[in-house]
PyMOL commands that place a pseudoatom at each C-alpha (Angstrom):
pseudoatom trace, name=CA, resn=MET, resi=1, chain=A, elem=C, hetatm=0, pos=[80.763, 125.832, 67.123]
pseudoatom trace, name=CA, resn=ARG, resi=2, chain=A, elem=C, hetatm=0, pos=[81.875, 122.338, 66.242]
pseudoatom trace, name=CA, resn=ALA, resi=3, chain=A, elem=C, hetatm=0, pos=[80.669, 119.522, 68.487]
pseudoatom trace, name=CA, resn=HIS, resi=4, chain=A, elem=C, hetatm=0, pos=[83.338, 117.556, 70.197]
pseudoatom trace, name=CA, resn=ASP, resi=5, chain=A, elem=C, hetatm=0, pos=[83.210, 113.766, 70.367]
pseudoatom trace, name=CA, resn=HIS, resi=6, chain=A, elem=C, hetatm=0, pos=[84.210, 112.864, 73.948]
pseudoatom trace, name=CA, resn=MET, resi=7, chain=A, elem=C, hetatm=0, pos=[84.097, 109.164, 73.178]
pseudoatom trace, name=CA, resn=ALA, resi=8, chain=A, elem=C, hetatm=0, pos=[86.980, 109.659, 70.658]
pseudoatom trace, name=CA, resn=ASP, resi=9, chain=A, elem=C, hetatm=0, pos=[89.081, 110.962, 73.577]
pseudoatom trace, name=CA, resn=ALA, resi=10, chain=A, elem=C, hetatm=0, pos=[88.754, 107.605, 75.446]
pseudoatom trace, name=CA, resn=ALA, resi=11, chain=A, elem=C, hetatm=0, pos=[91.301, 104.946, 74.930]
pseudoatom trace, name=CA, resn=VAL, resi=12, chain=A, elem=C, hetatm=0, pos=[90.097, 102.171, 72.684]
pseudoatom trace, name=CA, resn=GLU, resi=13, chain=A, elem=C, hetatm=0, pos=[91.444, 98.786, 73.669]
pseudoatom trace, name=CA, resn=HIS, resi=14, chain=A, elem=C, hetatm=0, pos=[90.478, 96.652, 70.673]
pseudoatom trace, name=CA, resn=VAL, resi=15, chain=A, elem=C, hetatm=0, pos=[87.655, 96.773, 68.095]
pseudoatom trace, name=CA, resn=PRO, resi=16, chain=A, elem=C, hetatm=0, pos=[87.041, 93.241, 66.733]
pseudoatom trace, name=CA, resn=GLU, resi=17, chain=A, elem=C, hetatm=0, pos=[87.023, 92.912, 62.948]
pseudoatom trace, name=CA, resn=LEU, resi=18, chain=A, elem=C, hetatm=0, pos=[83.590, 92.285, 61.470]
pseudoatom trace, name=CA, resn=VAL, resi=19, chain=A, elem=C, hetatm=0, pos=[83.544, 88.883, 59.828]
pseudoatom trace, name=CA, resn=SER, resi=20, chain=A, elem=C, hetatm=0, pos=[81.037, 87.992, 57.210]
pseudoatom trace, name=CA, resn=SER, resi=21, chain=A, elem=C, hetatm=0, pos=[78.550, 85.335, 58.333]
pseudoatom trace, name=CA, resn=SER, resi=22, chain=A, elem=C, hetatm=0, pos=[77.712, 84.399, 54.747]
pseudoatom trace, name=CA, resn=PRO, resi=23, chain=A, elem=C, hetatm=0, pos=[78.097, 80.578, 54.205]
pseudoatom trace, name=CA, resn=SER, resi=24, chain=A, elem=C, hetatm=0, pos=[80.931, 79.636, 51.893]
pseudoatom trace, name=CA, resn=PHE, resi=25, chain=A, elem=C, hetatm=0, pos=[82.697, 76.534, 50.565]
pseudoatom trace, name=CA, resn=SER, resi=26, chain=A, elem=C, hetatm=0, pos=[86.015, 78.150, 51.522]
pseudoatom trace, name=CA, resn=GLY, resi=27, chain=A, elem=C, hetatm=0, pos=[87.976, 75.944, 53.903]
pseudoatom trace, name=CA, resn=ALA, resi=28, chain=A, elem=C, hetatm=0, pos=[85.458, 73.111, 53.711]
pseudoatom trace, name=CA, resn=GLU, resi=29, chain=A, elem=C, hetatm=0, pos=[86.344, 69.481, 53.294]
pseudoatom trace, name=CA, resn=LEU, resi=30, chain=A, elem=C, hetatm=0, pos=[84.433, 67.938, 50.366]
pseudoatom trace, name=CA, resn=PHE, resi=31, chain=A, elem=C, hetatm=0, pos=[84.358, 64.585, 48.661]
pseudoatom trace, name=CA, resn=GLN, resi=32, chain=A, elem=C, hetatm=0, pos=[84.056, 64.068, 44.903]
pseudoatom trace, name=CA, resn=GLU, resi=33, chain=A, elem=C, hetatm=0, pos=[83.786, 60.991, 42.649]
pseudoatom trace, name=CA, resn=TRP, resi=34, chain=A, elem=C, hetatm=0, pos=[83.076, 60.315, 39.044]
pseudoatom trace, name=CA, resn=LEU, resi=35, chain=A, elem=C, hetatm=0, pos=[80.006, 57.983, 38.576]
pseudoatom trace, name=CA, resn=LEU, resi=36, chain=A, elem=C, hetatm=0, pos=[79.196, 55.897, 35.524]
pseudoatom trace, name=CA, resn=PRO, resi=37, chain=A, elem=C, hetatm=0, pos=[77.267, 53.958, 34.109]
pseudoatom trace, name=CA, resn=ASN, resi=38, chain=A, elem=C, hetatm=0, pos=[74.836, 54.930, 36.823]
pseudoatom trace, name=CA, resn=ILE, resi=39, chain=A, elem=C, hetatm=0, pos=[74.540, 57.093, 39.922]
pseudoatom trace, name=CA, resn=THR, resi=40, chain=A, elem=C, hetatm=0, pos=[75.511, 54.222, 42.326]
pseudoatom trace, name=CA, resn=THR, resi=41, chain=A, elem=C, hetatm=0, pos=[78.833, 53.150, 40.567]
pseudoatom trace, name=CA, resn=THR, resi=42, chain=A, elem=C, hetatm=0, pos=[82.042, 54.908, 41.216]
pseudoatom trace, name=CA, resn=TYR, resi=43, chain=A, elem=C, hetatm=0, pos=[84.345, 55.000, 38.108]
pseudoatom trace, name=CA, resn=THR, resi=44, chain=A, elem=C, hetatm=0, pos=[88.067, 54.524, 38.807]
pseudoatom trace, name=CA, resn=GLY, resi=45, chain=A, elem=C, hetatm=0, pos=[89.434, 54.118, 35.307]
pseudoatom trace, name=CA, resn=ASP, resi=46, chain=A, elem=C, hetatm=0, pos=[89.704, 51.516, 32.591]
pseudoatom trace, name=CA, resn=ILE, resi=47, chain=A, elem=C, hetatm=0, pos=[92.098, 49.715, 30.269]
pseudoatom trace, name=CA, resn=SER, resi=48, chain=A, elem=C, hetatm=0, pos=[91.967, 52.629, 27.740]
pseudoatom trace, name=CA, resn=GLY, resi=49, chain=A, elem=C, hetatm=0, pos=[94.031, 54.758, 30.240]
pseudoatom trace, name=CA, resn=ALA, resi=50, chain=A, elem=C, hetatm=0, pos=[91.084, 56.885, 31.443]
pseudoatom trace, name=CA, resn=VAL, resi=51, chain=A, elem=C, hetatm=0, pos=[91.463, 57.908, 35.054]
pseudoatom trace, name=CA, resn=ALA, resi=52, chain=A, elem=C, hetatm=0, pos=[89.131, 59.428, 37.694]
pseudoatom trace, name=CA, resn=ALA, resi=53, chain=A, elem=C, hetatm=0, pos=[90.461, 61.117, 40.806]
pseudoatom trace, name=CA, resn=ASN, resi=54, chain=A, elem=C, hetatm=0, pos=[88.033, 60.201, 43.452]
pseudoatom trace, name=CA, resn=GLY, resi=55, chain=A, elem=C, hetatm=0, pos=[88.324, 61.313, 47.072]
pseudoatom trace, name=CA, resn=SER, resi=56, chain=A, elem=C, hetatm=0, pos=[88.223, 64.088, 49.661]
pseudoatom trace, name=CA, resn=PHE, resi=57, chain=A, elem=C, hetatm=0, pos=[89.830, 67.528, 49.326]
pseudoatom trace, name=CA, resn=LEU, resi=58, chain=A, elem=C, hetatm=0, pos=[89.960, 70.910, 51.103]
pseudoatom trace, name=CA, resn=VAL, resi=59, chain=A, elem=C, hetatm=0, pos=[88.593, 73.993, 49.408]
pseudoatom trace, name=CA, resn=GLY, resi=60, chain=A, elem=C, hetatm=0, pos=[91.385, 76.526, 49.083]
pseudoatom trace, name=CA, resn=PRO, resi=61, chain=A, elem=C, hetatm=0, pos=[92.718, 79.192, 46.629]
pseudoatom trace, name=CA, resn=LEU, resi=62, chain=A, elem=C, hetatm=0, pos=[94.018, 76.698, 43.907]
pseudoatom trace, name=CA, resn=VAL, resi=63, chain=A, elem=C, hetatm=0, pos=[92.090, 74.289, 41.623]
pseudoatom trace, name=CA, resn=GLU, resi=64, chain=A, elem=C, hetatm=0, pos=[91.035, 71.629, 44.074]
pseudoatom trace, name=CA, resn=VAL, resi=65, chain=A, elem=C, hetatm=0, pos=[90.871, 68.624, 41.673]
pseudoatom trace, name=CA, resn=PRO, resi=66, chain=A, elem=C, hetatm=0, pos=[93.105, 69.268, 38.622]
pseudoatom trace, name=CA, resn=THR, resi=67, chain=A, elem=C, hetatm=0, pos=[91.862, 66.019, 36.986]
pseudoatom trace, name=CA, resn=VAL, resi=68, chain=A, elem=C, hetatm=0, pos=[88.397, 64.857, 37.939]
pseudoatom trace, name=CA, resn=LEU, resi=69, chain=A, elem=C, hetatm=0, pos=[88.360, 62.764, 34.793]
pseudoatom trace, name=CA, resn=GLY, resi=70, chain=A, elem=C, hetatm=0, pos=[91.058, 62.502, 32.117]
pseudoatom trace, name=CA, resn=LEU, resi=71, chain=A, elem=C, hetatm=0, pos=[92.600, 60.286, 29.391]
pseudoatom trace, name=CA, resn=GLN, resi=72, chain=A, elem=C, hetatm=0, pos=[96.376, 60.457, 28.903]
pseudoatom trace, name=CA, resn=GLY, resi=73, chain=A, elem=C, hetatm=0, pos=[96.630, 63.945, 27.584]
pseudoatom trace, name=CA, resn=GLU, resi=74, chain=A, elem=C, hetatm=0, pos=[93.601, 63.472, 25.193]
pseudoatom trace, name=CA, resn=PHE, resi=75, chain=A, elem=C, hetatm=0, pos=[91.186, 65.309, 27.392]
pseudoatom trace, name=CA, resn=ASN, resi=76, chain=A, elem=C, hetatm=0, pos=[90.826, 66.583, 30.971]
pseudoatom trace, name=CA, resn=VAL, resi=77, chain=A, elem=C, hetatm=0, pos=[88.063, 67.743, 33.256]
pseudoatom trace, name=CA, resn=SER, resi=78, chain=A, elem=C, hetatm=0, pos=[89.004, 69.754, 36.320]
pseudoatom trace, name=CA, resn=LEU, resi=79, chain=A, elem=C, hetatm=0, pos=[87.039, 70.998, 39.379]
pseudoatom trace, name=CA, resn=ASP, resi=80, chain=A, elem=C, hetatm=0, pos=[87.711, 74.350, 41.038]
pseudoatom trace, name=CA, resn=VAL, resi=81, chain=A, elem=C, hetatm=0, pos=[85.487, 75.165, 44.052]
pseudoatom trace, name=CA, resn=THR, resi=82, chain=A, elem=C, hetatm=0, pos=[84.934, 78.867, 44.652]
pseudoatom trace, name=CA, resn=SER, resi=83, chain=A, elem=C, hetatm=0, pos=[83.454, 80.401, 47.709]
pseudoatom trace, name=CA, resn=ASP, resi=84, chain=A, elem=C, hetatm=0, pos=[79.896, 79.986, 46.337]
pseudoatom trace, name=CA, resn=GLY, resi=85, chain=A, elem=C, hetatm=0, pos=[80.154, 77.522, 43.450]
pseudoatom trace, name=CA, resn=PHE, resi=86, chain=A, elem=C, hetatm=0, pos=[81.970, 75.119, 41.120]
pseudoatom trace, name=CA, resn=VAL, resi=87, chain=A, elem=C, hetatm=0, pos=[83.935, 75.834, 37.974]
pseudoatom trace, name=CA, resn=ILE, resi=88, chain=A, elem=C, hetatm=0, pos=[84.391, 72.757, 35.803]
pseudoatom trace, name=CA, resn=ASP, resi=89, chain=A, elem=C, hetatm=0, pos=[86.908, 73.333, 32.969]
pseudoatom trace, name=CA, resn=PHE, resi=90, chain=A, elem=C, hetatm=0, pos=[87.208, 71.038, 29.918]
pseudoatom trace, name=CA, resn=THR, resi=91, chain=A, elem=C, hetatm=0, pos=[90.324, 70.644, 27.788]
pseudoatom trace, name=CA, resn=THR, resi=92, chain=A, elem=C, hetatm=0, pos=[91.059, 68.467, 24.827]
pseudoatom trace, name=CA, resn=LYS, resi=93, chain=A, elem=C, hetatm=0, pos=[94.105, 67.690, 22.722]
pseudoatom trace, name=CA, resn=GLY, resi=94, chain=A, elem=C, hetatm=0, pos=[92.149, 68.909, 19.690]
pseudoatom trace, name=CA, resn=ASP, resi=95, chain=A, elem=C, hetatm=0, pos=[88.957, 67.128, 18.699]
pseudoatom trace, name=CA, resn=PRO, resi=96, chain=A, elem=C, hetatm=0, pos=[85.716, 67.481, 20.636]
pseudoatom trace, name=CA, resn=VAL, resi=97, chain=A, elem=C, hetatm=0, pos=[85.027, 64.717, 23.229]
pseudoatom trace, name=CA, resn=ASN, resi=98, chain=A, elem=C, hetatm=0, pos=[81.700, 62.887, 23.603]
pseudoatom trace, name=CA, resn=PHE, resi=99, chain=A, elem=C, hetatm=0, pos=[80.538, 61.782, 26.982]
pseudoatom trace, name=CA, resn=ASN, resi=100, chain=A, elem=C, hetatm=0, pos=[79.009, 58.257, 26.576]
pseudoatom trace, name=CA, resn=ILE, resi=101, chain=A, elem=C, hetatm=0, pos=[75.293, 58.098, 26.863]
pseudoatom trace, name=CA, resn=LEU, resi=102, chain=A, elem=C, hetatm=0, pos=[74.625, 56.215, 30.064]
pseudoatom trace, name=CA, resn=ASP, resi=103, chain=A, elem=C, hetatm=0, pos=[72.069, 56.421, 32.841]
pseudoatom trace, name=CA, resn=PHE, resi=104, chain=A, elem=C, hetatm=0, pos=[74.570, 58.701, 34.501]
pseudoatom trace, name=CA, resn=ASN, resi=105, chain=A, elem=C, hetatm=0, pos=[77.952, 59.960, 33.433]
pseudoatom trace, name=CA, resn=GLY, resi=106, chain=A, elem=C, hetatm=0, pos=[79.198, 62.714, 35.762]
pseudoatom trace, name=CA, resn=VAL, resi=107, chain=A, elem=C, hetatm=0, pos=[80.502, 63.925, 39.051]
pseudoatom trace, name=CA, resn=HIS, resi=108, chain=A, elem=C, hetatm=0, pos=[79.093, 63.783, 42.556]
pseudoatom trace, name=CA, resn=VAL, resi=109, chain=A, elem=C, hetatm=0, pos=[80.379, 66.264, 45.187]
pseudoatom trace, name=CA, resn=ALA, resi=110, chain=A, elem=C, hetatm=0, pos=[79.375, 65.930, 48.791]
pseudoatom trace, name=CA, resn=ASP, resi=111, chain=A, elem=C, hetatm=0, pos=[79.839, 67.569, 52.082]
pseudoatom trace, name=CA, resn=ASP, resi=112, chain=A, elem=C, hetatm=0, pos=[80.469, 64.269, 53.893]
pseudoatom trace, name=CA, resn=THR, resi=113, chain=A, elem=C, hetatm=0, pos=[81.482, 65.948, 57.170]
pseudoatom trace, name=CA, resn=GLY, resi=114, chain=A, elem=C, hetatm=0, pos=[78.275, 67.999, 57.428]
pseudoatom trace, name=CA, resn=SER, resi=115, chain=A, elem=C, hetatm=0, pos=[80.274, 71.187, 58.056]
pseudoatom trace, name=CA, resn=LEU, resi=116, chain=A, elem=C, hetatm=0, pos=[78.401, 73.398, 55.626]
pseudoatom trace, name=CA, resn=PRO, resi=117, chain=A, elem=C, hetatm=0, pos=[74.831, 74.655, 56.004]
pseudoatom trace, name=CA, resn=ASP, resi=118, chain=A, elem=C, hetatm=0, pos=[72.274, 72.862, 53.712]
pseudoatom trace, name=CA, resn=LEU, resi=119, chain=A, elem=C, hetatm=0, pos=[72.369, 73.717, 50.025]
pseudoatom trace, name=CA, resn=THR, resi=120, chain=A, elem=C, hetatm=0, pos=[69.062, 75.375, 49.179]
pseudoatom trace, name=CA, resn=GLY, resi=121, chain=A, elem=C, hetatm=0, pos=[69.464, 76.234, 45.393]
pseudoatom trace, name=CA, resn=VAL, resi=122, chain=A, elem=C, hetatm=0, pos=[71.822, 75.955, 42.464]
pseudoatom trace, name=CA, resn=ASP, resi=123, chain=A, elem=C, hetatm=0, pos=[72.082, 78.096, 39.280]
pseudoatom trace, name=CA, resn=ILE, resi=124, chain=A, elem=C, hetatm=0, pos=[74.063, 77.866, 35.979]
pseudoatom trace, name=CA, resn=ALA, resi=125, chain=A, elem=C, hetatm=0, pos=[76.143, 81.020, 35.722]
pseudoatom trace, name=CA, resn=PRO, resi=126, chain=A, elem=C, hetatm=0, pos=[75.866, 83.008, 32.485]
pseudoatom trace, name=CA, resn=ASP, resi=127, chain=A, elem=C, hetatm=0, pos=[79.556, 82.592, 31.742]
pseudoatom trace, name=CA, resn=SER, resi=128, chain=A, elem=C, hetatm=0, pos=[79.094, 78.781, 31.304]
pseudoatom trace, name=CA, resn=THR, resi=129, chain=A, elem=C, hetatm=0, pos=[79.977, 77.629, 27.745]
pseudoatom trace, name=CA, resn=LEU, resi=130, chain=A, elem=C, hetatm=0, pos=[79.189, 73.893, 27.867]
pseudoatom trace, name=CA, resn=GLY, resi=131, chain=A, elem=C, hetatm=0, pos=[76.669, 73.403, 24.991]
pseudoatom trace, name=CA, resn=GLY, resi=132, chain=A, elem=C, hetatm=0, pos=[73.528, 71.367, 25.865]
pseudoatom trace, name=CA, resn=PHE, resi=133, chain=A, elem=C, hetatm=0, pos=[73.921, 71.638, 29.611]
pseudoatom trace, name=CA, resn=ASP, resi=134, chain=A, elem=C, hetatm=0, pos=[70.821, 72.789, 31.438]
pseudoatom trace, name=CA, resn=SER, resi=135, chain=A, elem=C, hetatm=0, pos=[69.357, 72.525, 34.954]
pseudoatom trace, name=CA, resn=SER, resi=136, chain=A, elem=C, hetatm=0, pos=[67.778, 69.079, 34.345]
pseudoatom trace, name=CA, resn=ARG, resi=137, chain=A, elem=C, hetatm=0, pos=[71.344, 67.656, 34.478]
pseudoatom trace, name=CA, resn=ILE, resi=138, chain=A, elem=C, hetatm=0, pos=[71.764, 68.826, 38.126]
pseudoatom trace, name=CA, resn=THR, resi=139, chain=A, elem=C, hetatm=0, pos=[70.400, 66.949, 41.113]
pseudoatom trace, name=CA, resn=TRP, resi=140, chain=A, elem=C, hetatm=0, pos=[71.149, 68.315, 44.503]
pseudoatom trace, name=CA, resn=GLY, resi=141, chain=A, elem=C, hetatm=0, pos=[70.242, 67.676, 48.135]
pseudoatom trace, name=CA, resn=ALA, resi=142, chain=A, elem=C, hetatm=0, pos=[71.245, 69.225, 51.398]
pseudoatom trace, name=CA, resn=ASP, resi=143, chain=A, elem=C, hetatm=0, pos=[74.804, 67.929, 51.276]
pseudoatom trace, name=CA, resn=ASP, resi=144, chain=A, elem=C, hetatm=0, pos=[75.151, 66.552, 47.755]
pseudoatom trace, name=CA, resn=VAL, resi=145, chain=A, elem=C, hetatm=0, pos=[75.308, 67.611, 44.075]
pseudoatom trace, name=CA, resn=TRP, resi=146, chain=A, elem=C, hetatm=0, pos=[75.181, 65.299, 41.124]
pseudoatom trace, name=CA, resn=ILE, resi=147, chain=A, elem=C, hetatm=0, pos=[76.132, 66.843, 37.640]
pseudoatom trace, name=CA, resn=ASP, resi=148, chain=A, elem=C, hetatm=0, pos=[75.364, 64.614, 34.638]
pseudoatom trace, name=CA, resn=PHE, resi=149, chain=A, elem=C, hetatm=0, pos=[77.271, 65.054, 31.306]
pseudoatom trace, name=CA, resn=SER, resi=150, chain=A, elem=C, hetatm=0, pos=[75.791, 61.975, 29.611]
pseudoatom trace, name=CA, resn=GLY, resi=151, chain=A, elem=C, hetatm=0, pos=[75.628, 62.460, 25.842]
pseudoatom trace, name=CA, resn=LEU, resi=152, chain=A, elem=C, hetatm=0, pos=[77.119, 65.952, 25.866]
pseudoatom trace, name=CA, resn=VAL, resi=153, chain=A, elem=C, hetatm=0, pos=[80.089, 66.956, 23.704]
pseudoatom trace, name=CA, resn=PHE, resi=154, chain=A, elem=C, hetatm=0, pos=[82.804, 69.307, 24.964]
pseudoatom trace, name=CA, resn=GLN, resi=155, chain=A, elem=C, hetatm=0, pos=[85.656, 71.199, 23.309]
pseudoatom trace, name=CA, resn=SER, resi=156, chain=A, elem=C, hetatm=0, pos=[88.827, 72.658, 24.819]
pseudoatom trace, name=CA, resn=GLY, resi=157, chain=A, elem=C, hetatm=0, pos=[87.961, 75.804, 26.674]
pseudoatom trace, name=CA, resn=ASP, resi=158, chain=A, elem=C, hetatm=0, pos=[84.341, 74.875, 27.594]
pseudoatom trace, name=CA, resn=THR, resi=159, chain=A, elem=C, hetatm=0, pos=[83.420, 75.780, 31.139]
pseudoatom trace, name=CA, resn=LEU, resi=160, chain=A, elem=C, hetatm=0, pos=[80.510, 74.944, 33.464]
pseudoatom trace, name=CA, resn=HIS, resi=161, chain=A, elem=C, hetatm=0, pos=[80.084, 77.453, 36.337]
pseudoatom trace, name=CA, resn=LEU, resi=162, chain=A, elem=C, hetatm=0, pos=[77.507, 76.618, 39.006]
pseudoatom trace, name=CA, resn=THR, resi=163, chain=A, elem=C, hetatm=0, pos=[76.613, 78.949, 41.908]
pseudoatom trace, name=CA, resn=PHE, resi=164, chain=A, elem=C, hetatm=0, pos=[74.906, 77.644, 45.133]
pseudoatom trace, name=CA, resn=ASP, resi=165, chain=A, elem=C, hetatm=0, pos=[72.681, 79.046, 47.716]
pseudoatom trace, name=CA, resn=PHE, resi=166, chain=A, elem=C, hetatm=0, pos=[73.006, 77.928, 51.361]
for i in range(1, 166): cmd.bond("trace and resi %d" % i, "trace and resi %d" % (i + 1))
show_as sticks, trace
zoom trace
């Protein structure tokens, strides 16, 4: 004889959807800036036509910062924030591009609103293709990440993919 579930006979008003409680960058407001020649100087561009898009942005489904750093079609560096990391894509018009060797030449990303849990770790994903990049080029704190490209060379199609623990 088959058992009968009497609870199934009762009317069910509403069963709330289970929501993941995993921390995520999704929906967060972040701030990014390009820093050079050191970690305390925000770069805004120069007479050569190089530009840096510094400022706040919301994390959503599209590439959040299409041009973190660029030079009039010669090269471009973009920043896409995923639920658990950053994907930085590099494009050039043709020739490889060298980042000047400076005390610091890279991007700073921050949770200025303090809306995210503290960052507790960062890893370089295996699908990263930026030659010469290693963990010594990443500095991070509870709400900040600094990524230094000083002295590196990139080609069109290179990618840096970082994943974070909260």
